[in-house]
C-alpha positions in Angstrom: -115.5 2.0 -43.4 -112.3 1.6 -41.4 -111.8 2.9 -37.8 -109.8 5.8 -39.1 -112.5 6.9 -41.5 -115.1 6.4 -38.7 -113.2 8.8 -36.4 -112.5 11.4 -39.1 -116.1 11.4 -40.4 -117.3 11.4 -36.8 -115.4 14.6 -36.0 -116.7 16.2 -39.2 -120.3 15.3 -38.3 -119.9 16.9 -34.8 -118.4 20.0 -36.4 -121.3 20.2 -38.9 -123.9 19.9 -36.1 -122.0 22.5 -34.0 -121.9 24.9 -37.0 -125.7 24.7 -37.5 -126.4 25.3 -33.8 -124.0 28.3 -33.7 -125.6 29.8 -36.8 -129.0 30.0 -35.1 -130.3 33.4 -33.9 -130.7 32.2 -30.3 -126.9 31.5 -30.3 -125.9 35.1 -30.8 -126.2 37.9 -28.4 -128.0 40.2 -30.8 -130.5 37.5 -31.9 -129.6 37.5 -35.6 -128.4 34.7 -37.8 -124.7 34.1 -37.4 -122.1 34.4 -40.1 -121.5 30.9 -41.5 -117.7 31.3 -41.5 -117.7 32.5 -37.9 -120.0 29.6 -36.9 -117.8 27.0 -38.8 -114.6 28.4 -37.4 -115.9 28.5 -33.8 -117.4 25.0 -34.1 -114.2 23.6 -35.5 -112.1 25.3 -32.9 -114.3 23.9 -30.1 -114.5 20.4 -31.4 -110.7 20.4 -32.0 -110.3 21.8 -28.5 -108.2 24.7 -29.9 -109.7 27.9 -28.6 -108.9 30.2 -31.5 -111.8 32.5 -32.2 -112.5 35.2 -34.8 -114.9 36.9 -32.3 -115.1 37.6 -28.6 -117.1 34.6 -27.3 -118.2 36.4 -24.1 -119.9 39.2 -26.0 -120.7 37.8 -29.4 -122.6 34.7 -28.3 -125.6 34.3 -26.1 -125.8 31.9 -23.1 -127.0 29.2 -25.5 -124.1 29.9 -27.9 -121.6 29.7 -25.0 -123.3 26.5 -23.8 -123.0 24.9 -27.3 -119.3 25.9 -27.4 -118.7 24.3 -24.0 -120.5 21.0 -25.0 -118.5 20.9 -28.3 -115.3 21.3 -26.3 -116.3 18.5 -24.0 -117.1 16.2 -26.9 -113.9 17.1 -28.7 -111.8 16.6 -25.5 -113.2 13.2 -24.8 -112.8 12.2 -28.5 -115.4 11.0 -30.9 -115.1 7.3 -30.0 -115.2 7.9 -26.3 -118.3 10.2 -26.6 -120.2 7.8 -28.8 -119.3 4.8 -26.7 -120.5 6.6 -23.6 -123.8 7.2 -25.3 -124.0 3.5 -26.1 -123.5 2.7 -22.5 -126.2 5.2 -21.4 -128.8 3.6 -23.6 -127.8 0.1 -22.3 -126.6 -1.4 -25.6 -123.7 -3.9 -25.7 -120.5 -3.5 -27.7 -120.0 -5.6 -30.8 -116.5 -6.7 -32.0 -116.2 -3.7 -34.4 -116.8 -1.2 -31.6 -114.3 -2.9 -29.3 -111.7 -2.7 -32.1 -112.5 1.0 -32.7 -112.1 1.8 -28.9 -108.9 -0.2 -28.8 -107.4 1.7 -31.7 -108.7 5.2 -30.8 -107.4 4.9 -27.2 -104.2 3.1 -28.3 -104.9 0.2 -25.8 -103.0 -3.1 -26.0 -106.2 -5.3 -25.8 -109.9 -5.2 -26.3 -111.0 -6.5 -22.9 -112.5 -4.1 -20.3 -113.4 -1.4 -22.9 -116.7 -0.4 -21.1 -114.9 -0.1 -17.8 -112.2 2.1 -19.4 -114.8 4.4 -20.8 -116.6 4.7 -17.5 -113.3 5.5 -15.8 -112.5 8.2 -18.3 -115.9 9.8 -17.9 -115.6 9.6 -14.1 -112.1 11.1 -14.1 -113.2 13.9 -16.3 -116.2 14.8 -14.1 -114.1 14.6 -10.9 -111.4 17.0 -12.2 -113.9 19.4 -13.8 -116.1 19.6 -10.7 -113.1 20.1 -8.5 -112.0 22.9 -10.8 -115.4 24.5 -10.6 -115.4 24.6 -6.8 -111.8 26.1 -6.8 -112.7 28.8 -9.3 -115.9 29.9 -7.5 -114.2 32.0 -4.8 -112.4 34.0 -7.6 -115.5 34.6 -9.8 -118.5 34.8 -7.5 -117.5 37.8 -5.4 -117.0 39.8 -8.5 -119.8 38.6 -10.8 -122.4 37.2 -8.4 -123.6 33.6 -8.2 -125.3 33.3 -11.6 -122.4 34.7 -13.7 -119.7 33.5 -11.3 -121.0 29.9 -11.4 -121.3 29.9 -15.2 -117.8 31.4 -15.6 -116.4 28.7 -13.2 -118.1 25.9 -15.1 -117.0 27.2 -18.6 -113.4 27.8 -17.7 -113.0 24.6 -15.8 -114.3 22.5 -18.7 -112.1 24.5 -21.2 -109.0 24.1 -18.9 -109.4 20.3 -18.5 -110.0 19.8 -22.2 -107.0 22.0 -23.1 -109.2 24.5 -25.0 -108.6 28.2 -24.8 -112.1 29.7 -25.0 -112.6 32.4 -22.3 -115.6 34.6 -21.6 -113.3 37.5 -20.7 -112.1 39.8 -23.4 -108.5 39.7 -22.2 -108.6 35.9 -21.4 -107.1 35.6 -17.9 -104.9 38.7 -18.0 -107.1 40.2 -15.2 -106.2 37.2 -13.0 -102.5 37.1 -13.7 -101.6 37.7 -10.0 -104.4 35.5 -8.6 -102.7 32.3 -7.3 -105.9 30.3 -7.0 -107.0 30.9 -10.6 -103.5 30.5 -12.0 -102.8 27.1 -10.3 -106.3 25.8 -10.8 -106.3 26.4 -14.5 -102.7 25.2 -15.0 -103.1 22.0 -13.0 -106.3 21.2 -15.0 -104.4 21.8 -18.2 -101.5 19.5 -17.1 -103.7 16.7 -15.9 -106.0 17.0 -18.9 -103.1 16.8 -21.3 -101.0 14.2 -19.6 -103.3 11.2 -20.5 -105.9 9.1 -18.8 -103.6 6.1 -18.5 -101.1 8.1 -16.6 -103.8 9.4 -14.2 -105.1 5.9 -13.7 -101.6 4.6 -12.8 -101.1 7.6 -10.5 -104.4 6.9 -8.8 -103.4 3.2 -8.2 -100.1 4.3 -6.7 -101.7 6.7 -4.3 -104.4 4.2 -3.4 -101.7 1.6 -2.5 -99.7 4.1 -0.5 -102.8 5.3 1.5 -103.9 1.7 2.2 -100.3 0.9 3.1 -100.0 -2.0 0.7 -96.5 -3.4 0.4 -96.5 -4.5 -3.2 -94.3 -2.4 -5.5 -95.9 -0.4 -8.2 -94.4 -1.0 -11.6 -95.0 2.1 -13.7 -95.5 1.7 -17.5 -93.1 3.3 -20.0 -95.9 5.7 -21.0 -96.1 6.9 -17.4 -92.4 7.5 -17.1 -92.0 9.2 -20.4 -95.1 11.4 -20.0 -94.3 12.5 -16.5 -90.6 13.1 -16.9 -91.0 14.9 -20.3 -93.8 17.1 -18.9 -91.7 18.2 -15.9 -88.6 18.9 -17.9 -90.5 21.0 -20.5 -92.3 23.0 -17.8 -89.1 23.7 -15.9 -87.2 24.7 -19.1 -90.1 26.9 -20.2 -90.2 28.7 -16.9 -86.4 29.3 -17.0 -86.6 30.4 -20.6 -89.4 32.9 -20.2 -87.9 34.4 -17.1 -84.6 35.0 -18.8 -86.1 36.4 -22.0 -89.2 38.3 -20.9 -88.0 39.7 -17.6 -86.6 42.8 -19.3 -89.7 43.3 -21.4 -91.8 46.1 -19.7 -94.9 45.1 -21.7 -95.0 41.5 -20.3 -92.8 40.7 -17.2 -90.6 43.7 -16.7 -92.8 46.0 -14.5 -94.0 43.3 -12.1 -92.5 42.0 -8.9 -90.6 38.7 -8.8 -93.6 36.7 -7.4 -95.8 37.8 -10.2 -93.1 37.1 -12.7 -92.8 33.6 -11.5 -96.6 33.1 -11.8 -96.5 34.5 -15.3 -93.5 32.3 -16.3 -95.3 29.2 -14.8 -98.5 29.9 -16.6 -96.8 30.8 -19.9 -94.8 27.5 -19.7 -97.9 25.4 -19.1 -100.5 27.0 -21.4 -98.8 26.3 -24.8 -99.2 22.5 -24.0 -101.9 22.9 -25.2 -104.5 25.4 -23.9 -105.0 28.8 -25.3 -105.5 30.8 -22.1 -103.0 33.7 -21.6 -102.1 35.9 -18.6 -100.0 38.3 -20.8 -100.6 40.0 -24.1 -99.0 37.5 -26.5 -98.6 40.2 -29.2 -96.3 42.1 -26.8 -93.8 39.2 -26.3 -90.3 39.4 -27.8 -89.5 37.4 -30.9 -87.5 35.0 -28.9 -90.4 34.5 -26.5 -92.7 33.8 -29.4 -90.4 31.2 -30.9 -90.1 29.4 -27.5 -93.9 29.4 -27.3 -94.1 28.0 -30.9 -91.7 25.2 -29.9 -93.7 24.3 -26.8 -97.0 24.4 -28.8 -95.5 22.1 -31.5 -94.4 19.5 -29.0 -97.8 19.6 -27.3 -99.3 17.3 -24.7 -99.1 13.5 -24.1 -100.9 10.7 -25.9 -104.3 9.7 -24.5 -105.0 13.2 -23.1 -107.1 16.1 -24.3 -104.2 18.1 -25.8 -102.7 18.2 -29.3 -99.3 18.7 -30.8 -96.6 16.3 -31.9 -96.8 14.7 -28.4 -94.2 14.3 -25.7 -93.6 10.6 -26.4 -92.8 11.4 -30.0 -90.2 13.9 -28.9 -88.6 11.4 -26.5 -88.4 8.6 -29.1 -86.8 11.0 -31.6 -84.3 12.4 -29.0 -83.5 8.8 -27.9 -82.8 7.9 -31.5 -80.4 10.9 -31.8 -78.7 9.9 -28.5 -78.3 6.3 -29.8 -76.6 7.5 -33.0 -74.2 9.8 -31.1 -73.3 6.9 -28.8 -72.6 4.6 -31.7 -75.3 2.1 -30.6 -77.8 0.2 -32.6 -80.7 -0.2 -30.1 -82.9 2.7 -29.0 -83.5 2.5 -25.3 -85.8 4.4 -22.9 -85.7 3.6 -19.2 -84.0 0.3 -19.9 -86.6 -0.7 -22.5 -86.0 -1.3 -26.2 -88.1 0.8 -28.5 -89.6 -1.2 -31.4 -88.7 -0.1 -35.0 -92.4 0.3 -35.7 -92.7 3.0 -33.0 -89.6 4.8 -34.3 -91.1 4.8 -37.8 -94.4 6.1 -36.4 -92.6 8.9 -34.6 -90.7 9.9 -37.7 -94.0 9.8 -39.7 -95.7 12.1 -37.1 -92.8 14.6 -37.2 -92.6 14.7 -41.0 -96.4 15.0 -41.4 -96.6 17.7 -38.7 -93.8 19.8 -40.2 -95.2 19.4 -43.7 -98.7 20.5 -42.5 -97.3 23.6 -40.7 -95.1 24.6 -43.7 -97.9 24.2 -46.2 -100.4 26.1 -44.1 -97.9 28.9 -43.4 -97.1 29.3 -47.2 -100.8 29.4 -48.1 -101.7 32.0 -45.5 -98.6 34.0 -46.5 -100.0 34.0 -50.1 -103.6 35.0 -49.0 -102.5 37.6 -46.5 -99.1 38.9 -47.6 -99.3 42.0 -45.2 -99.0 39.8 -42.1 -95.6 39.2 -40.5 -94.0 35.8 -40.9 -93.8 35.2 -37.1 -97.5 36.0 -36.7 -98.5 33.6 -39.4 -96.2 30.8 -38.1 -97.5 31.4 -34.6 -101.1 31.2 -35.7 -100.6 28.1 -37.8 -98.7 26.2 -35.1 -101.4 27.2 -32.6 -104.1 25.9 -34.9 -102.3 22.6 -35.7 -101.3 21.9 -32.1 -104.9 22.8 -31.0 -103.5 25.4 -28.6 -105.6 28.5 -29.2 -102.9 31.2 -28.4 -102.8 34.1 -30.8 -100.9 37.3 -31.5 -104.3 38.9 -32.2 -104.6 38.4 -35.9 -107.3 35.6 -36.0 -110.3 37.9 -36.5 -108.6 40.1 -39.1 -107.3 37.5 -41.5 -109.0 36.9 -44.8 -111.8 34.3 -45.3 -109.4 32.1 -47.3 -106.9 32.2 -44.3 -109.7 31.3 -41.9 -110.6 28.3 -44.0 -106.9 27.2 -44.1 -106.8 27.5 -40.3 -110.0 25.4 -40.0 -108.4 22.6 -42.1 -105.2 22.9 -40.0 -107.1 22.6 -36.7 -109.0 19.5 -38.0 -105.8 17.8 -39.2 -104.1 18.6 -35.8 -107.0 17.1 -33.9 -107.6 13.9 -35.7 -103.8 13.4 -36.3 -101.8 13.4 -39.5 -101.3 9.6 -39.6 -104.9 8.8 -38.8 -106.1 11.2 -41.5 -103.7 9.6 -44.1 -104.9 6.2 -43.0 -108.5 7.3 -43.5 -107.7 8.6 -47.0 -105.5 5.7 -48.2 -107.2 2.9 -46.3 -105.7 0.1 -44.3 -102.2 -1.1 -45.5 -102.2 -4.4 -47.4 -99.7 -7.0 -46.1 -97.0 -8.1 -48.5 -94.5 -10.9 -48.6 -92.1 -9.1 -50.9 -88.8 -8.1 -49.4 -86.2 -6.0 -51.2 -82.4 -6.1 -50.9 -80.8 -3.7 -48.4 -78.3 -1.0 -49.6 -76.4 1.8 -47.8 -77.2 5.5 -48.3 -75.3 8.6 -47.3 -77.2 10.4 -44.6 -76.4 13.6 -42.7 
């Protein structure tokens, strides 16, 4: 039982438990047994922090069903190893060597020391951001729905925003709040910080603490911090510019609104594909170009160590740096005056190839099971599932049972990761002393 197998089987176990809970009569609003496919799809979408749903969660599920979805989202966002480790800390048990190795690999840490402190910091960070989000959303929801519903809506949407899931208790997601500055910026900032990675947040906290305490020592940011922050800012700005240029003439999305609201929509639409499934416009009414830009942002996804999915920002930067190196005629891949190891380049290539292969295969299979659907709708749904985004053009509930099962598998692969899943299937690689002769090959 390798670490990869432990993580993969752990996610399957949580999905199974969630499916059983969501099938119970007390989880549905009408008090009857839930459809197993609906329960399985919803549980997988919640644990994989996707947000795709074949039903309207706000009307289909009871309070208990909504609570189960939120708890599954929380577990999925933290990750299986982080959640189980936190439970071990709560009951007062100590880590053994195997658990320390598992935490190190699952969080991609350089060493095994301080694992318990890291888990406590992750839980504390999560609670601080989610509670802050709840208080910020209360003024928007309580006046309209009262304290009971308003407080529950604030809790549910804050947890889903931080964990980059897209479940909403409103039928139209957040379209009704597209002009509400407080809701738009609260949700988007939770999405950004949740998807940027805990390590980046920790470094940001240390920098702010030193500035406030007026310490003179210089803060040396890690390469992860520099790449995650810079890539996130660049992608958000490019997304805003692209959506403003493309959708501003579309009367069914941006066209009929004033410039202030158009900026809010462009900001939200640039942030939410990375990778939370809330929407403030009707996705099905977007232009084809707008849908393709959204697909690209979804496929890139968030940063490593965060609650989002996708190919990851660091993978994108490594691959673009490789391309830049080739164009400049150099032999070393550099990022912020740091040399990138060959092993990381190979890993980035593996992630890209595995991700593209998964998306292509899932798209072909759904095109065979549901031939009446448009290609752009199928591709959008598959990328949304793989990148654990949750945005949809509105076809999720109408696809066939076979297509739903394909989307379930795609969401699972996207959450655990292509390379981790292959490692779980194939087992740990065996070291070898055999070296083969090098030979040139025509490429490109």
